[in-house]
N, C-alpha and C positions, 0 to 999 in steps of 0.2 A: 477777123474777117477782112478781106481785101477791101480797099477803099471804094473800088468800083461797085462791088457787091453791096457795101454798106449804103452807098448813095441810092442804088436801086431799091434796097429794102425800105429806106426812108420814104422814097417816092411811092412805093407800093402801099405802105402803111397809111400815108396821107390820103390815098385814093380809097382805101378800105374804110377809113374813118368817116369819109363823106358819103358812103353808100347808104341809101335808104330804099333800095329797090323792093324789098319784101313788104313794105308798109306795115311794120310791126307796131304795137302800141307804144305810147310814150315811155321812155326809159329803157326800151329794148333796142340798144344801139350796138354797133360793132365794138368789140373789145380786143385790143391789140395785144400780141404776145411777143415782145422783143426777145431775141435769143440772148443767152448769157454772154458776157463780155469775152469769154474764152472760146466761144464757138467758132469753128472754121469749116469751110466746104470740105466734104468728106466725113463730117461728123455724124452725130446721132440726133435724130429728131423724134420727140415723143408726141403722139397725136391722140387727141380725145375728140368726142363728138361735138360738143358746143360748150361755150363758157356759161358759168352761172350768172344769174341776174345780179348786176352790180348795184342796182338800187337797194337802199337799205330800209329796214323797218324803223318805224318811229318808236318812242318809248312805250306808248300804250300797247303796240303790237308785240314788243319784246316781253312786256310784263304778262301778257295774255298767253303767249306761246311757251315761255320758259318758267317753270315753277320754282327752281332753286336760284339763289342769288349768284351762285357760280355760273349757272347757265346764262343768266341775264347779263352778267359782266362779260362773259365771252361773246355774247351777241352784240353787246355795245362795242366791244373791241373790233369785231368784224364790220359793224356798221360804220364806225369811224374810218376804218381802212378803205371801205368801199367808196366813201365820199372822197378820200384822198386820191384814189386811183382815177375816179371819174374826173376830178379836177385836172389831173395831169394828162389824161387822155384829151380833154378839151384844149388844154394849153398846146399840146403837140399838134392837134388838128388845126388850131388857129394860126400857129406859127411853127412851121416845120423846120427845125434847126437841129444841129448836133446837141445843143444844150437841152432843148425840150425833150428830145429823144432819149438822151442819157438819164434825165430826171425821171422819165416814165419807166425806162428799163430798170433803173436801180430800185424804184418803188415796187415794181413787179417782182423783182428777185427777192426783195425782203418779204413781200406778201406770200409768195410761193413757199418760202422757207419757214416763215413764222406764224402766218395767219390762216391761210387756206386749209380746209379740211377740218375734221372734227375727231379728236381734239385739235386745236390750232397747230399747224405745222405738219399735219399728217400728209397733206398733199405733196409737199416737198420731200418728206422722208420716204414716201412710197416710191417716188422717182429715183431717189438716191439708192434705194434698196436694190435697184437693178444694176448697181455697180458703176454709177456715174456721179459726177459732181454737177450740181445745178448750174454753176458758172460756165460749164463747158458744153452744155447741150442747148438745143432749141426746143420750145414747146409750141404747138399750134393746134388749132381746132379745125374739124371738117367744116363747121359752120362758124362764121365770124361773130354772129349775134346770139345771145340767149333768146329763147322763145318761151311764151307763157306755158307753164306746166311742163316745160322741157319736152314738148310733143312735136318734134321735128317731122315735117312731111317729107317723104322721100324725094319728091321733085324739087322741093325747096332746098334740101340738103345738097342734092346734085348740082343745082344751079349755082349755089354759093361756092361749092368746090370748084366747078368749072371756071367760074369768074375770078376767084381769089386764091383758093388753096393750091391749085395747080401752079399758078404763077409764083407763089411763095416758095414752093419746092424747087422751082427752076432757079430761084435766087439763092436759096440755102444750099442746094446741091449736096444733100446728105448721102452717105453710103449705106445707112441703115435707118429704118423707121421702126420705132417701137409703138405699136398700136395698143393703147391702154383700154382693153376690153374687147370682147368678141365682136360687138357691133362695129366698132371702128376698124377692127382687123378685116372683117368681111367686106366692108365698104371699100377699103383700099385694095383688097385682092380682086374685087370685081370691077373697079373703075380704072380709068387710064391714069398712068403716072408719066411724068415728062421724060423719063428714061428708066433703064433697068435699075431698080432699087430693091434691096432686100427688105422685106417686111416681116416682122415677127410679132406675135401676140404677147403683150406684157400685162402687168397688173394695174388695175385702176385703184385709186385710194379708197373707193367704196366697195371693193371686191368682197364677196361674202363666201368664197370658197373655203374649204378646210385649210388649216395651217400647212398640212402636208402638201396639198396641191399648190398652194401659193409658193412654198419653198421650191418645189420642183420647177414651177414656171419661172421664178426669179433666177434659179441656177441656169436654166436653159438660155435665158436672155443674156445673162452675164457672159456665158461662153461665146455667144454670137457677137457681143460687143467687143470682147477681147480679140476675136478672130478678125474684126474689122479695123483694129487699131494699127 
């Protein structure tokens, strides 16, 4: 990414990190999604609705929710990772520098590839199944914060997009957006974008459609990505 765009992105993320406009409960704060180190303007951006709640369960909650030791160990892994990401988000918000940004970005890339999703790593594997490398794309959410029970109100979602998402697209300047899921796709098709950007519907890591339908969807997106290279 060009130096000027990189500086704009850091400034943008610092402002997002400080936002508390929606007065959400404690722990529901903006979660930043730095693009991969190989991303460049004209690239591909994957868009989802909102981030998951980064706060982690305690040991008693894990033991109650997960019956097998494997499930509990996986939950502990995710809890430890959530705490690490939260600490790095706070470090960046407190001191916006290239060092704190890169520390946050590298941790995000690792979590995306190896921790997120169930089983761990499914989040990143689903994105790469579209024919891309995680290091070369950007990931963002329509809403910057998680919400309780993931129940986004339409006005709240639109307000967050107008204030932050639109600006982020202006900085990233993608040529193609892959909306992960029909809700994200419909939102982007109905709302304003900063300029003419191709939007295609892709697959979310929690997609429950048939294997045949998933393969058809992935093949279509791969062709669109190849056409934009």
